[in-house]
PQR file of N, CA, C, O and H, with PARSE charges and radii, in Angstrom:
ATOM      1  N   MET A   1      68.380  83.155 102.973 -0.4000 1.5000
ATOM      2  CA  MET A   1      69.636  82.467 102.810 -0.0000 2.0000
ATOM      3  C   MET A   1      70.685  83.491 102.372  0.5500 1.7000
ATOM      4  O   MET A   1      70.408  84.365 101.551 -0.5500 1.4000
ATOM      5  N   HIS A   2      71.900  83.368 102.936 -0.4000 1.5000
ATOM      6  CA  HIS A   2      72.996  84.268 102.597 -0.0000 2.0000
ATOM      7  C   HIS A   2      74.159  83.451 102.062  0.5500 1.7000
ATOM      8  O   HIS A   2      74.396  82.319 102.485 -0.5500 1.4000
ATOM      9  H   HIS A   2      72.124  82.658 103.603  0.4000 1.0000
ATOM     10  N   PHE A   3      74.873  84.046 101.131 -0.4000 1.5000
ATOM     11  CA  PHE A   3      76.049  83.401 100.563 -0.0000 2.0000
ATOM     12  C   PHE A   3      77.249  84.311 100.739  0.5500 1.7000
ATOM     13  O   PHE A   3      77.128  85.535 100.671 -0.5500 1.4000
ATOM     14  H   PHE A   3      74.681  84.965 100.788  0.4000 1.0000
ATOM     15  N   VAL A   4      78.390  83.719 100.963 -0.4000 1.5000
ATOM     16  CA  VAL A   4      79.646  84.452 101.025 -0.0000 2.0000
ATOM     17  C   VAL A   4      80.517  83.936  99.907  0.5500 1.7000
ATOM     18  O   VAL A   4      80.765  82.734  99.806 -0.5500 1.4000
ATOM     19  H   VAL A   4      78.488  82.726 101.018  0.4000 1.0000
ATOM     20  N   VAL A   5      80.983  84.845  99.062 -0.4000 1.5000
ATOM     21  CA  VAL A   5      81.840  84.457  97.947 -0.0000 2.0000
ATOM     22  C   VAL A   5      83.290  84.623  98.376  0.5500 1.7000
ATOM     23  O   VAL A   5      83.706  85.696  98.813 -0.5500 1.4000
ATOM     24  H   VAL A   5      80.782  85.821  99.145  0.4000 1.0000
ATOM     25  N   ILE A   6      84.040  83.560  98.245 -0.4000 1.5000
ATOM     26  CA  ILE A   6      85.465  83.584  98.578 -0.0000 2.0000
ATOM     27  C   ILE A   6      86.233  83.161  97.345  0.5500 1.7000
ATOM     28  O   ILE A   6      86.008  82.079  96.803 -0.5500 1.4000
ATOM     29  H   ILE A   6      83.702  82.688  97.890  0.4000 1.0000
ATOM     30  N   ASP A   7      87.141  84.019  96.901 -0.4000 1.5000
ATOM     31  CA  ASP A   7      87.980  83.656  95.762 -0.0000 2.0000
ATOM     32  C   ASP A   7      89.413  83.463  96.240  0.5500 1.7000
ATOM     33  O   ASP A   7      89.719  83.645  97.418 -0.5500 1.4000
ATOM     34  H   ASP A   7      87.323  84.898  97.341  0.4000 1.0000
ATOM     35  N   ALA A   8      90.282  83.092  95.309 -0.4000 1.5000
ATOM     36  CA  ALA A   8      91.676  82.801  95.661 -0.0000 2.0000
ATOM     37  C   ALA A   8      92.366  84.017  96.264  0.5500 1.7000
ATOM     38  O   ALA A   8      93.249  83.867  97.109 -0.5500 1.4000
ATOM     39  H   ALA A   8      90.033  82.944  94.352  0.4000 1.0000
ATOM     40  N   GLN A   9      91.978  85.215  95.845 -0.4000 1.5000
ATOM     41  CA  GLN A   9      92.625  86.416  96.357 -0.0000 2.0000
ATOM     42  C   GLN A   9      92.295  86.683  97.825  0.5500 1.7000
ATOM     43  O   GLN A   9      93.038  87.395  98.501 -0.5500 1.4000
ATOM     44  H   GLN A   9      91.261  85.336  95.159  0.4000 1.0000
ATOM     45  N   SER A  10      91.205  86.129  98.324 -0.4000 1.5000
ATOM     46  CA  SER A  10      90.833  86.404  99.704 -0.0000 2.0000
ATOM     47  C   SER A  10      91.307  85.334 100.685  0.5500 1.7000
ATOM     48  O   SER A  10      91.107  85.483 101.890 -0.5500 1.4000
ATOM     49  H   SER A  10      90.601  85.551  97.775  0.4000 1.0000
ATOM     50  N   SER A  11      91.919  84.280 100.208 -0.4000 1.5000
ATOM     51  CA  SER A  11      92.429  83.259 101.119 -0.0000 2.0000
ATOM     52  C   SER A  11      93.672  83.791 101.828  0.5500 1.7000
ATOM     53  O   SER A  11      94.435  84.552 101.233 -0.5500 1.4000
ATOM     54  H   SER A  11      92.081  84.159  99.229  0.4000 1.0000
ATOM     55  N   PRO A  12      93.891  83.410 103.079 -0.5600 1.5000
ATOM     56  CA  PRO A  12      95.071  83.891 103.793  0.2800 2.0000
ATOM     57  C   PRO A  12      96.384  83.604 103.060  0.5500 1.7000
ATOM     58  O   PRO A  12      97.284  84.444 103.066 -0.5500 1.4000
ATOM     59  N   ALA A  13      96.506  82.446 102.436 -0.4000 1.5000
ATOM     60  CA  ALA A  13      97.747  82.135 101.718 -0.0000 2.0000
ATOM     61  C   ALA A  13      97.963  83.094 100.557  0.5500 1.7000
ATOM     62  O   ALA A  13      99.086  83.541 100.325 -0.5500 1.4000
ATOM     63  H   ALA A  13      95.775  81.763 102.431  0.4000 1.0000
ATOM     64  N   ALA A  14      96.901  83.417  99.824 -0.4000 1.5000
ATOM     65  CA  ALA A  14      97.022  84.359  98.707 -0.0000 2.0000
ATOM     66  C   ALA A  14      97.369  85.751  99.223  0.5500 1.7000
ATOM     67  O   ALA A  14      98.211  86.439  98.645 -0.5500 1.4000
ATOM     68  H   ALA A  14      95.988  83.054 100.013  0.4000 1.0000
ATOM     69  N   ILE A  15      96.726  86.164 100.300 -0.4000 1.5000
ATOM     70  CA  ILE A  15      96.994  87.484 100.880 -0.0000 2.0000
ATOM     71  C   ILE A  15      98.439  87.586 101.339  0.5500 1.7000
ATOM     72  O   ILE A  15      99.103  88.585 101.064 -0.5500 1.4000
ATOM     73  H   ILE A  15      96.042  85.606 100.769  0.4000 1.0000
ATOM     74  N   CYS A  16      98.934  86.580 102.027 -0.4000 1.5000
ATOM     75  CA  CYS A  16     100.280  86.620 102.594 -0.0000 2.0000
ATOM     76  C   CYS A  16     101.370  86.519 101.533  0.5500 1.7000
ATOM     77  O   CYS A  16     102.538  86.773 101.831 -0.5500 1.4000
ATOM     78  H   CYS A  16      98.395  85.768 102.251  0.4000 1.0000
ATOM     79  N   ASN A  17     101.021  86.160 100.322 -0.4000 1.5000
ATOM     80  CA  ASN A  17     101.991  86.110  99.228 -0.0000 2.0000
ATOM     81  C   ASN A  17     102.032  87.393  98.412  0.5500 1.7000
ATOM     82  O   ASN A  17     102.875  87.526  97.525 -0.5500 1.4000
ATOM     83  H   ASN A  17     100.072  85.954 100.080  0.4000 1.0000
ATOM     84  N   LEU A  18     101.138  88.343  98.690 -0.4000 1.5000
ATOM     85  CA  LEU A  18     101.136  89.600  97.948 -0.0000 2.0000
ATOM     86  C   LEU A  18     102.344  90.445  98.334  0.5500 1.7000
ATOM     87  O   LEU A  18     102.764  90.417  99.491 -0.5500 1.4000
ATOM     88  H   LEU A  18     100.453  88.234  99.410  0.4000 1.0000
ATOM     89  N   PRO A  19     102.912  91.197  97.388 -0.5600 1.5000
ATOM     90  CA  PRO A  19     104.019  92.095  97.731  0.2800 2.0000
ATOM     91  C   PRO A  19     103.487  93.304  98.497  0.5500 1.7000
ATOM     92  O   PRO A  19     102.307  93.634  98.372 -0.5500 1.4000
ATOM     93  N   PRO A  20     104.329  93.971  99.285 -0.5600 1.5000
ATOM     94  CA  PRO A  20     103.856  95.180  99.960  0.2800 2.0000
ATOM     95  C   PRO A  20     103.539  96.251  98.920  0.5500 1.7000
ATOM     96  O   PRO A  20     104.287  96.430  97.959 -0.5500 1.4000
ATOM     97  N   THR A  21     102.438  96.957  99.114 -0.4000 1.5000
ATOM     98  CA  THR A  21     102.047  98.012  98.187 -0.0000 2.0000
ATOM     99  C   THR A  21     101.979  99.321  98.958  0.5500 1.7000
ATOM    100  O   THR A  21     101.190  99.458  99.892 -0.5500 1.4000
ATOM    101  H   THR A  21     101.831  96.811  99.894  0.4000 1.0000
ATOM    102  N   LEU A  22     102.805 100.277  98.566 -0.4000 1.5000
ATOM    103  CA  LEU A  22     102.876 101.549  99.263 -0.0000 2.0000
ATOM    104  C   LEU A  22     101.640 102.400  99.033  0.5500 1.7000
ATOM    105  O   LEU A  22     101.246 103.168  99.910 -0.5500 1.4000
ATOM    106  H   LEU A  22     103.447 100.165  97.807  0.4000 1.0000
ATOM    107  N   GLY A  23     101.019 102.272  97.856 -0.4000 1.5000
ATOM    108  CA  GLY A  23      99.872 103.097  97.498 -0.0000 2.0000
ATOM    109  C   GLY A  23     100.327 104.423  96.914  0.5500 1.7000
ATOM    110  O   GLY A  23     101.487 104.801  97.074 -0.5500 1.4000
ATOM    111  H   GLY A  23     101.339 101.648  97.143  0.4000 1.0000
ATOM    112  N   PRO A  24      99.426 105.138  96.237 -0.5600 1.5000
ATOM    113  CA  PRO A  24      99.807 106.357  95.534  0.2800 2.0000
ATOM    114  C   PRO A  24      99.887 107.605  96.413  0.5500 1.7000
ATOM    115  O   PRO A  24     100.398 108.626  95.953 -0.5500 1.4000
ATOM    116  N   CYS A  25      99.414 107.569  97.632 -0.4000 1.5000
ATOM    117  CA  CYS A  25      99.430 108.762  98.487 -0.0000 2.0000
ATOM    118  C   CYS A  25     100.787 108.924  99.166  0.5500 1.7000
ATOM    119  O   CYS A  25     101.646 108.045  99.092 -0.5500 1.4000
ATOM    120  H   CYS A  25      98.998 106.740  98.006  0.4000 1.0000
ATOM    121  N   ARG A  26     100.957 110.058  99.821 -0.4000 1.5000
ATOM    122  CA  ARG A  26     102.267 110.396 100.375 -0.0000 2.0000
ATOM    123  C   ARG A  26     102.301 110.411 101.895  0.5500 1.7000
ATOM    124  O   ARG A  26     103.113 111.107 102.505 -0.5500 1.4000
ATOM    125  H   ARG A  26     100.259 110.772  99.881  0.4000 1.0000
ATOM    126  N   GLY A  27     101.422 109.645 102.490 -0.4000 1.5000
ATOM    127  CA  GLY A  27     101.445 109.541 103.943 -0.0000 2.0000
ATOM    128  C   GLY A  27     102.667 108.748 104.396  0.5500 1.7000
ATOM    129  O   GLY A  27     103.402 108.205 103.572 -0.5500 1.4000
ATOM    130  H   GLY A  27     100.762 109.080 101.995  0.4000 1.0000
ATOM    131  N   HIS A  28     102.871 108.685 105.664 -0.4000 1.5000
ATOM    132  CA  HIS A  28     104.001 107.932 106.229 -0.0000 2.0000
ATOM    133  C   HIS A  28     103.476 107.119 107.405  0.5500 1.7000
ATOM    134  O   HIS A  28     103.582 107.528 108.561 -0.5500 1.4000
ATOM    135  H   HIS A  28     102.274 109.126 106.334  0.4000 1.0000
ATOM    136  N   ILE A  29     102.903 105.951 107.083 -0.4000 1.5000
ATOM    137  CA  ILE A  29     102.272 105.107 108.090 -0.0000 2.0000
ATOM    138  C   ILE A  29     103.013 103.778 108.148  0.5500 1.7000
ATOM    139  O   ILE A  29     103.087 103.061 107.150 -0.5500 1.4000
ATOM    140  H   ILE A  29     102.817 105.619 106.143  0.4000 1.0000
ATOM    141  N   ASN A  30     103.555 103.454 109.300 -0.4000 1.5000
ATOM    142  CA  ASN A  30     104.245 102.170 109.448 -0.0000 2.0000
ATOM    143  C   ASN A  30     103.228 101.036 109.484  0.5500 1.7000
ATOM    144  O   ASN A  30     102.265 101.070 110.250 -0.5500 1.4000
ATOM    145  H   ASN A  30     103.495 104.036 110.110  0.4000 1.0000
ATOM    146  N   ARG A  31     103.454 100.052 108.660 -0.4000 1.5000
ATOM    147  CA  ARG A  31     102.623  98.852 108.603 -0.0000 2.0000
ATOM    148  C   ARG A  31     103.550  97.649 108.467  0.5500 1.7000
ATOM    149  O   ARG A  31     104.749  97.800 108.232 -0.5500 1.4000
ATOM    150  H   ARG A  31     104.237 100.024 108.038  0.4000 1.0000
ATOM    151  N   TYR A  32     102.985  96.457 108.616 -0.4000 1.5000
ATOM    152  CA  TYR A  32     103.741  95.215 108.474 -0.0000 2.0000
ATOM    153  C   TYR A  32     103.159  94.389 107.345  0.5500 1.7000
ATOM    154  O   TYR A  32     101.951  94.403 107.110 -0.5500 1.4000
ATOM    155  H   TYR A  32     102.012  96.334 108.806  0.4000 1.0000
ATOM    156  N   TYR A  33     104.022  93.672 106.651 -0.4000 1.5000
ATOM    157  CA  TYR A  33     103.596  92.737 105.607 -0.0000 2.0000
ATOM    158  C   TYR A  33     104.343  91.435 105.816  0.5500 1.7000
ATOM    159  O   TYR A  33     105.422  91.413 106.407 -0.5500 1.4000
ATOM    160  H   TYR A  33     105.004  93.660 106.842  0.4000 1.0000
ATOM    161  N   TYR A  34     103.762  90.355 105.328 -0.4000 1.5000
ATOM    162  CA  TYR A  34     104.431  89.064 105.436 -0.0000 2.0000
ATOM    163  C   TYR A  34     105.286  88.842 104.205  0.5500 1.7000
ATOM    164  O   TYR A  34     104.806  88.962 103.077 -0.5500 1.4000
ATOM    165  H   TYR A  34     102.885  90.373 104.847  0.4000 1.0000
ATOM    166  N   ASN A  35     106.555  88.518 104.420 -0.4000 1.5000
ATOM    167  CA  ASN A  35     107.491  88.214 103.347 -0.0000 2.0000
ATOM    168  C   ASN A  35     107.696  86.698 103.343  0.5500 1.7000
ATOM    169  O   ASN A  35     108.415  86.174 104.195 -0.5500 1.4000
ATOM    170  H   ASN A  35     106.945  88.421 105.336  0.4000 1.0000
ATOM    171  N   PRO A  36     107.071  85.980 102.389 -0.5600 1.5000
ATOM    172  CA  PRO A  36     107.169  84.516 102.402  0.2800 2.0000
ATOM    173  C   PRO A  36     108.583  84.002 102.135  0.5500 1.7000
ATOM    174  O   PRO A  36     108.936  82.908 102.577 -0.5500 1.4000
ATOM    175  N   LYS A  37     109.383  84.769 101.428 -0.4000 1.5000
ATOM    176  CA  LYS A  37     110.763  84.344 101.159 -0.0000 2.0000
ATOM    177  C   LYS A  37     111.592  84.348 102.447  0.5500 1.7000
ATOM    178  O   LYS A  37     112.383  83.436 102.689 -0.5500 1.4000
ATOM    179  H   LYS A  37     109.096  85.657 101.069  0.4000 1.0000
ATOM    180  N   GLU A  38     111.402  85.371 103.258 -0.4000 1.5000
ATOM    181  CA  GLU A  38     112.111  85.481 104.537 -0.0000 2.0000
ATOM    182  C   GLU A  38     111.388  84.740 105.663  0.5500 1.7000
ATOM    183  O   GLU A  38     111.957  84.499 106.727 -0.5500 1.4000
ATOM    184  H   GLU A  38     110.759  86.112 103.061  0.4000 1.0000
ATOM    185  N   ARG A  39     110.121  84.381 105.411 -0.4000 1.5000
ATOM    186  CA  ARG A  39     109.265  83.727 106.400 -0.0000 2.0000
ATOM    187  C   ARG A  39     109.113  84.543 107.677  0.5500 1.7000
ATOM    188  O   ARG A  39     109.178  84.016 108.787 -0.5500 1.4000
ATOM    189  H   ARG A  39     109.658  84.576 104.546  0.4000 1.0000
ATOM    190  N   GLU A  40     108.905  85.859 107.487 -0.4000 1.5000
ATOM    191  CA  GLU A  40     108.670  86.719 108.639 -0.0000 2.0000
ATOM    192  C   GLU A  40     107.914  87.977 108.241  0.5500 1.7000
ATOM    193  O   GLU A  40     107.820  88.321 107.063 -0.5500 1.4000
ATOM    194  H   GLU A  40     108.853  86.288 106.585  0.4000 1.0000
ATOM    195  N   CYS A  41     107.384  88.647 109.240 -0.4000 1.5000
ATOM    196  CA  CYS A  41     106.667  89.900 109.034 -0.0000 2.0000
ATOM    197  C   CYS A  41     107.665  91.048 109.127  0.5500 1.7000
ATOM    198  O   CYS A  41     108.436  91.143 110.082 -0.5500 1.4000
ATOM    199  H   CYS A  41     107.460  88.367 110.197  0.4000 1.0000
ATOM    200  N   LEU A  42     107.637  91.907 108.130 -0.4000 1.5000
ATOM    201  CA  LEU A  42     108.574  93.020 108.053 -0.0000 2.0000
ATOM    202  C   LEU A  42     107.814  94.335 107.990  0.5500 1.7000
ATOM    203  O   LEU A  42     106.674  94.386 107.529 -0.5500 1.4000
ATOM    204  H   LEU A  42     107.010  91.830 107.355  0.4000 1.0000
ATOM    205  N   ILE A  43     108.454  95.390 108.454 -0.4000 1.5000
ATOM    206  CA  ILE A  43     107.835  96.712 108.443 -0.0000 2.0000
ATOM    207  C   ILE A  43     108.040  97.370 107.078  0.5500 1.7000
ATOM    208  O   ILE A  43     109.056  97.152 106.418 -0.5500 1.4000
ATOM    209  H   ILE A  43     109.381  95.348 108.829  0.4000 1.0000
ATOM    210  N   PHE A  44     107.058  98.180 106.667 -0.4000 1.5000
ATOM    211  CA  PHE A  44     107.202  99.018 105.483 -0.0000 2.0000
ATOM    212  C   PHE A  44     106.399 100.288 105.704  0.5500 1.7000
ATOM    213  O   PHE A  44     105.567 100.346 106.609 -0.5500 1.4000
ATOM    214  H   PHE A  44     106.233  98.357 107.204  0.4000 1.0000
ATOM    215  N   VAL A  45     106.638 101.308 104.883 -0.4000 1.5000
ATOM    216  CA  VAL A  45     105.930 102.576 105.005 -0.0000 2.0000
ATOM    217  C   VAL A  45     104.811 102.608 103.981  0.5500 1.7000
ATOM    218  O   VAL A  45     105.047 102.516 102.776 -0.5500 1.4000
ATOM    219  H   VAL A  45     107.314 101.261 104.148  0.4000 1.0000
ATOM    220  N   TYR A  46     103.597 102.740 104.474 -0.4000 1.5000
ATOM    221  CA  TYR A  46     102.391 102.783 103.648 -0.0000 2.0000
ATOM    222  C   TYR A  46     102.005 104.238 103.435  0.5500 1.7000
ATOM    223  O   TYR A  46     102.042 105.040 104.368 -0.5500 1.4000
ATOM    224  H   TYR A  46     103.405 102.815 105.453  0.4000 1.0000
ATOM    225  N   GLY A  47     101.633 104.575 102.207 -0.4000 1.5000
ATOM    226  CA  GLY A  47     101.289 105.953 101.868 -0.0000 2.0000
ATOM    227  C   GLY A  47      99.920 106.407 102.331  0.5500 1.7000
ATOM    228  O   GLY A  47      99.664 107.610 102.373 -0.5500 1.4000
ATOM    229  H   GLY A  47     101.603 103.924 101.449  0.4000 1.0000
ATOM    230  N   GLY A  48      99.025 105.487 102.682 -0.4000 1.5000
ATOM    231  CA  GLY A  48      97.723 105.859 103.199 -0.0000 2.0000
ATOM    232  C   GLY A  48      96.563 105.687 102.242  0.5500 1.7000
ATOM    233  O   GLY A  48      95.413 105.859 102.645 -0.5500 1.4000
ATOM    234  H   GLY A  48      99.232 104.510 102.647  0.4000 1.0000
ATOM    235  N   CYS A  49      96.821 105.356 100.999 -0.4000 1.5000
ATOM    236  CA  CYS A  49      95.763 105.126 100.005 -0.0000 2.0000
ATOM    237  C   CYS A  49      95.779 103.662  99.598  0.5500 1.7000
ATOM    238  O   CYS A  49      96.672 102.920 100.004 -0.5500 1.4000
ATOM    239  H   CYS A  49      97.756 105.216 100.671  0.4000 1.0000
ATOM    240  N   PRO A  50      94.808 103.235  98.805 -0.5600 1.5000
ATOM    241  CA  PRO A  50      94.652 101.809  98.517  0.2800 2.0000
ATOM    242  C   PRO A  50      95.967 101.044  98.337  0.5500 1.7000
ATOM    243  O   PRO A  50      96.818 101.382  97.513 -0.5500 1.4000
ATOM    244  N   GLY A  51      96.078 100.025  99.131 -0.4000 1.5000
ATOM    245  CA  GLY A  51      97.191  99.095  99.020 -0.0000 2.0000
ATOM    246  C   GLY A  51      96.598  97.732  98.736  0.5500 1.7000
ATOM    247  O   GLY A  51      95.673  97.615  97.933 -0.5500 1.4000
ATOM    248  H   GLY A  51      95.388  99.750  99.800  0.4000 1.0000
ATOM    249  N   ASN A  52      97.112  96.703  99.381 -0.4000 1.5000
ATOM    250  CA  ASN A  52      96.501  95.379  99.244 -0.0000 2.0000
ATOM    251  C   ASN A  52      96.303  94.777 100.637  0.5500 1.7000
ATOM    252  O   ASN A  52      96.590  95.422 101.646 -0.5500 1.4000
ATOM    253  H   ASN A  52      97.864  96.798 100.034  0.4000 1.0000
ATOM    254  N   ALA A  53      95.824  93.569 100.680 -0.4000 1.5000
ATOM    255  CA  ALA A  53      95.459  92.956 101.960 -0.0000 2.0000
ATOM    256  C   ALA A  53      96.652  92.480 102.783  0.5500 1.7000
ATOM    257  O   ALA A  53      96.493  92.180 103.966 -0.5500 1.4000
ATOM    258  H   ALA A  53      95.591  93.046  99.861  0.4000 1.0000
ATOM    259  N   ASN A  54      97.842  92.403 102.190 -0.4000 1.5000
ATOM    260  CA  ASN A  54      99.032  92.014 102.952 -0.0000 2.0000
ATOM    261  C   ASN A  54      99.584  93.263 103.637  0.5500 1.7000
ATOM    262  O   ASN A  54     100.682  93.726 103.326 -0.5500 1.4000
ATOM    263  H   ASN A  54      97.972  92.647 101.228  0.4000 1.0000
ATOM    264  N   MET A  55      98.801  93.796 104.575 -0.4000 1.5000
ATOM    265  CA  MET A  55      99.153  95.010 105.298 -0.0000 2.0000
ATOM    266  C   MET A  55      98.474  94.937 106.659  0.5500 1.7000
ATOM    267  O   MET A  55      97.251  94.845 106.755 -0.5500 1.4000
ATOM    268  H   MET A  55      97.909  93.420 104.827  0.4000 1.0000
ATOM    269  N   PHE A  56      99.280  94.978 107.696 -0.4000 1.5000
ATOM    270  CA  PHE A  56      98.771  94.788 109.048 -0.0000 2.0000
ATOM    271  C   PHE A  56      99.228  95.931 109.943  0.5500 1.7000
ATOM    272  O   PHE A  56     100.336  96.445 109.788 -0.5500 1.4000
ATOM    273  H   PHE A  56     100.274  95.052 107.618  0.4000 1.0000
ATOM    274  N   GLU A  57      98.372  96.328 110.880 -0.4000 1.5000
ATOM    275  CA  GLU A  57      98.702  97.416 111.798 -0.0000 2.0000
ATOM    276  C   GLU A  57      99.805  97.037 112.773  0.5500 1.7000
ATOM    277  O   GLU A  57     100.587  97.891 113.190 -0.5500 1.4000
ATOM    278  H   GLU A  57      97.472  95.910 111.006  0.4000 1.0000
ATOM    279  N   THR A  58      99.872  95.770 113.136 -0.4000 1.5000
ATOM    280  CA  THR A  58     100.897  95.329 114.084 -0.0000 2.0000
ATOM    281  C   THR A  58     101.605  94.078 113.558  0.5500 1.7000
ATOM    282  O   THR A  58     101.078  93.340 112.726 -0.5500 1.4000
ATOM    283  H   THR A  58      99.236  95.077 112.797  0.4000 1.0000
ATOM    284  N   LYS A  59     102.795  93.873 114.066 -0.4000 1.5000
ATOM    285  CA  LYS A  59     103.549  92.675 113.706 -0.0000 2.0000
ATOM    286  C   LYS A  59     102.831  91.430 114.216  0.5500 1.7000
ATOM    287  O   LYS A  59     102.859  90.382 113.572 -0.5500 1.4000
ATOM    288  H   LYS A  59     103.223  94.473 114.742  0.4000 1.0000
ATOM    289  N   GLU A  60     102.192  91.551 115.367 -0.4000 1.5000
ATOM    290  CA  GLU A  60     101.481  90.418 115.954 -0.0000 2.0000
ATOM    291  C   GLU A  60     100.320  89.963 115.065  0.5500 1.7000
ATOM    292  O   GLU A  60     100.121  88.764 114.874 -0.5500 1.4000
ATOM    293  H   GLU A  60     102.169  92.403 115.890  0.4000 1.0000
ATOM    294  N   LYS A  61      99.552  90.918 114.520 -0.4000 1.5000
ATOM    295  CA  LYS A  61      98.444  90.563 113.623 -0.0000 2.0000
ATOM    296  C   LYS A  61      98.968  89.897 112.357  0.5500 1.7000
ATOM    297  O   LYS A  61      98.370  88.945 111.855 -0.5500 1.4000
ATOM    298  H   LYS A  61      99.714  91.893 114.675  0.4000 1.0000
ATOM    299  N   CYS A  62     100.074  90.396 111.849 -0.4000 1.5000
ATOM    300  CA  CYS A  62     100.702  89.804 110.668 -0.0000 2.0000
ATOM    301  C   CYS A  62     101.113  88.361 110.957  0.5500 1.7000
ATOM    302  O   CYS A  62     100.821  87.457 110.175 -0.5500 1.4000
ATOM    303  H   CYS A  62     100.560  91.169 112.256  0.4000 1.0000
ATOM    304  N   LYS A  63     101.786  88.156 112.074 -0.4000 1.5000
ATOM    305  CA  LYS A  63     102.242  86.810 112.434 -0.0000 2.0000
ATOM    306  C   LYS A  63     101.074  85.858 112.638  0.5500 1.7000
ATOM    307  O   LYS A  63     101.118  84.710 112.198 -0.5500 1.4000
ATOM    308  H   LYS A  63     102.024  88.891 112.710  0.4000 1.0000
ATOM    309  N   LYS A  64     100.030  86.334 113.305 -0.4000 1.5000
ATOM    310  CA  LYS A  64      98.867  85.491 113.573 -0.0000 2.0000
ATOM    311  C   LYS A  64      98.196  85.048 112.274  0.5500 1.7000
ATOM    312  O   LYS A  64      97.712  83.920 112.179 -0.5500 1.4000
ATOM    313  H   LYS A  64      99.994  87.268 113.663  0.4000 1.0000
ATOM    314  N   THR A  65      98.166  85.925 111.281 -0.4000 1.5000
ATOM    315  CA  THR A  65      97.513  85.621 110.010 -0.0000 2.0000
ATOM    316  C   THR A  65      98.372  84.755 109.104  0.5500 1.7000
ATOM    317  O   THR A  65      97.862  83.838 108.461 -0.5500 1.4000
ATOM    318  H   THR A  65      98.559  86.841 111.358  0.4000 1.0000
ATOM    319  N   CYS A  66      99.674  85.032 109.043 -0.4000 1.5000
ATOM    320  CA  CYS A  66     100.496  84.451 107.982 -0.0000 2.0000
ATOM    321  C   CYS A  66     101.514  83.395 108.396  0.5500 1.7000
ATOM    322  O   CYS A  66     101.740  82.451 107.638 -0.5500 1.4000
ATOM    323  H   CYS A  66     100.088  85.778 109.565  0.4000 1.0000
ATOM    324  N   GLU A  67     102.130  83.514 109.556 -0.4000 1.5000
ATOM    325  CA  GLU A  67     103.234  82.608 109.875 -0.0000 2.0000
ATOM    326  C   GLU A  67     102.816  81.154 109.959  0.5500 1.7000
ATOM    327  O   GLU A  67     103.616  80.273 109.643 -0.5500 1.4000
ATOM    328  H   GLU A  67     101.945  84.280 110.171  0.4000 1.0000
ATOM    329  N   LYS A  68     101.607  80.876 110.369 -0.4000 1.5000
ATOM    330  CA  LYS A  68     101.157  79.484 110.491 -0.0000 2.0000
ATOM    331  C   LYS A  68     100.980  78.813 109.131  0.5500 1.7000
ATOM    332  O   LYS A  68     100.890  77.588 109.053 -0.5500 1.4000
ATOM    333  H   LYS A  68     100.957  81.591 110.626  0.4000 1.0000
ATOM    334  N   LEU A  69     100.930  79.598 108.069 -0.4000 1.5000
ATOM    335  CA  LEU A  69     100.690  79.064 106.725 -0.0000 2.0000
ATOM    336  C   LEU A  69     101.961  78.595 106.026  0.5500 1.7000
ATOM    337  O   LEU A  69     101.901  77.822 105.069 -0.5500 1.4000
ATOM    338  H   LEU A  69     101.003  80.593 108.132  0.4000 1.0000
ATOM    339  N   PHE A  70     103.108  79.064 106.506 -0.4000 1.5000
ATOM    340  CA  PHE A  70     104.332  78.779 105.760 -0.0000 2.0000
ATOM    341  C   PHE A  70     105.332  78.070 106.601  0.5500 1.7000
ATOM    342  O   PHE A  70     106.423  77.754 106.127 -0.5500 1.4000
ATOM    343  H   PHE A  70     103.156  79.691 107.284  0.4000 1.0000
TER
END
């Protein structure tokens, strides 16, 4: 038997409400995050080191995950 633990932080609504996190590194990688106030996916520059789950490689992936929730 296998179990999967899901907490509030892993739900799509919780993920899509997180602020964009640049991370501590100095890379320059374009990513998208969902902005619930604007109700759209916006681009930001990710540094390349640990950020959070509200970070998508494409605008389409961001929209598919988050726009239906709000």
